[in-house]
C-alpha positions in Angstrom: 84.6 61.3 47.2 84.0 63.1 50.5 82.0 66.2 51.4 83.8 69.4 51.5 87.4 68.6 52.4 90.4 66.7 51.2 90.1 62.9 50.6 92.5 60.1 51.5 92.3 56.8 49.5 94.8 53.9 49.9 94.8 50.7 47.8 91.4 51.3 46.1 90.8 48.8 43.3 90.9 49.9 39.6 92.2 53.4 40.4 95.2 53.4 38.1 96.2 56.0 37.1 95.5 57.8 40.4 93.0 60.6 40.1 93.8 64.2 40.9 91.7 65.1 43.9 91.7 67.4 46.9 93.9 65.1 49.0 96.0 61.9 48.4 95.4 58.7 46.5 97.5 55.5 46.2 96.2 53.1 43.5 95.5 49.5 44.5 95.0 47.7 41.2 96.7 46.9 38.9 99.4 45.9 41.4 102.2 45.5 38.8 102.4 49.3 38.1 104.0 51.5 40.7 105.1 54.7 39.1 104.3 58.4 39.2 100.8 57.7 37.9 100.1 55.3 40.8 99.9 58.1 43.4 98.6 61.6 43.8 100.1 64.0 44.5 103.3 62.8 42.6 105.5 63.8 45.5 104.1 60.9 47.5 105.8 58.3 45.3 109.3 59.1 46.7 108.0 58.7 50.3 106.4 55.3 49.5 109.5 54.0 47.8 111.6 55.1 50.7 109.3 53.3 53.1 109.3 50.1 51.1 105.6 50.3 50.2 104.3 47.6 47.9 100.9 47.8 46.1 100.6 44.0 46.6 102.7 41.1 47.7 104.4 39.4 44.7 103.1 35.9 44.6 104.9 32.8 43.2 104.2 29.1 43.1 107.1 28.6 45.5 105.6 31.1 48.0 102.2 29.3 47.7 103.9 26.1 48.9 105.1 27.9 52.1 101.9 29.1 53.7 103.6 30.5 56.8 106.0 32.6 54.7 103.1 33.7 52.5 101.1 34.8 55.5 104.2 36.7 56.9 104.8 38.5 53.5 101.1 39.4 53.1 100.8 40.7 56.6 104.0 42.7 56.2 102.7 44.3 53.0 99.4 45.1 54.5 101.0 46.4 57.7 103.0 49.0 55.6 99.7 49.9 53.9 98.0 50.5 57.3 101.0 52.4 58.6 100.9 54.7 55.6 97.1 55.3 56.0 97.5 56.1 59.7 100.4 58.4 59.1 98.6 60.3 56.4 95.5 60.4 58.5 97.5 62.1 61.3 99.0 64.6 58.8 95.8 66.0 57.3 92.3 67.2 58.1 90.5 64.7 55.9 86.8 64.8 55.1 87.0 61.2 53.8 89.4 58.4 54.4 89.4 54.8 52.9 91.8 51.9 53.0 91.4 48.6 51.3 92.7 45.6 53.2 93.4 42.6 50.8 95.5 40.1 52.8 92.6 37.7 53.7 91.3 37.8 50.1 94.8 36.9 48.7 95.2 34.2 51.4 91.9 32.6 50.7 92.6 32.4 47.0 96.1 31.0 47.5 95.6 28.6 50.5 92.1 27.2 50.9 91.5 24.2 48.7 94.9 24.5 47.0 97.6 21.8 46.8 97.7 18.3 48.1 95.0 17.1 50.5 97.5 16.3 53.2 98.7 20.0 53.1 95.2 21.3 53.6 95.4 21.4 57.4 98.6 23.4 57.3 97.1 25.9 54.8 93.9 26.3 56.8 96.0 26.8 60.0 98.0 29.6 58.3 94.8 31.2 57.1 93.2 31.1 60.6 96.4 32.6 62.1 96.3 35.4 59.6 92.6 35.9 60.2 93.2 36.4 64.0 96.0 38.9 63.3 94.0 40.9 60.7 91.0 41.0 63.0 93.2 42.4 65.7 94.6 45.0 63.3 91.0 46.0 62.4 90.0 46.2 66.0 92.9 48.6 66.7 92.0 50.8 63.7 88.4 50.9 65.0 89.7 52.0 68.4 91.3 55.1 67.0 90.1 58.4 68.6 86.8 59.1 67.0 86.5 62.7 68.1 88.4 63.9 65.0 86.3 61.8 62.7 83.0 62.7 64.5 83.9 66.4 64.2 84.5 66.1 60.4 81.3 64.1 59.9 79.3 66.7 61.9 80.8 69.6 59.9 79.9 67.8 56.7 76.3 67.3 57.8 76.0 71.0 58.8 77.5 72.0 55.4 75.0 69.7 53.6 72.1 71.1 55.5 73.2 74.7 54.8 73.9 73.9 51.2 77.5 75.1 51.7 80.7 73.3 50.7 
């Protein structure tokens, strides 16, 4: 994935079983599997289970009828994903880091244009509220100190120019 150093990948689609790589990977799809093949290295699985990590929020027709509860559950699941990413980011000297945020995609599929017409306003309001919260979460992630990331990018460019790894 990255150039020269360990990689960090969280919730990437179609990565089950997780690949062995120089770094850490948590599979994103399929969401119904969460076992020792979902993560690399294997020791990461115990940590994720202890922290209540979910690959995705379990959906049901009952939950779809409660847009506010669905938003809350999706944001909580995604919040644990972001927390894991940031914790792992602090723990390593990564050359590449990627996290996939899926809450808005799930919400769009489960709220907009679904159900009775009179419920549409409630569903759209829940979607808009989630959009604001997720946009803020992304802003905070983008505000992380870039000096570490800039140094890694510069080192990768220098290695590429020199042909070194």
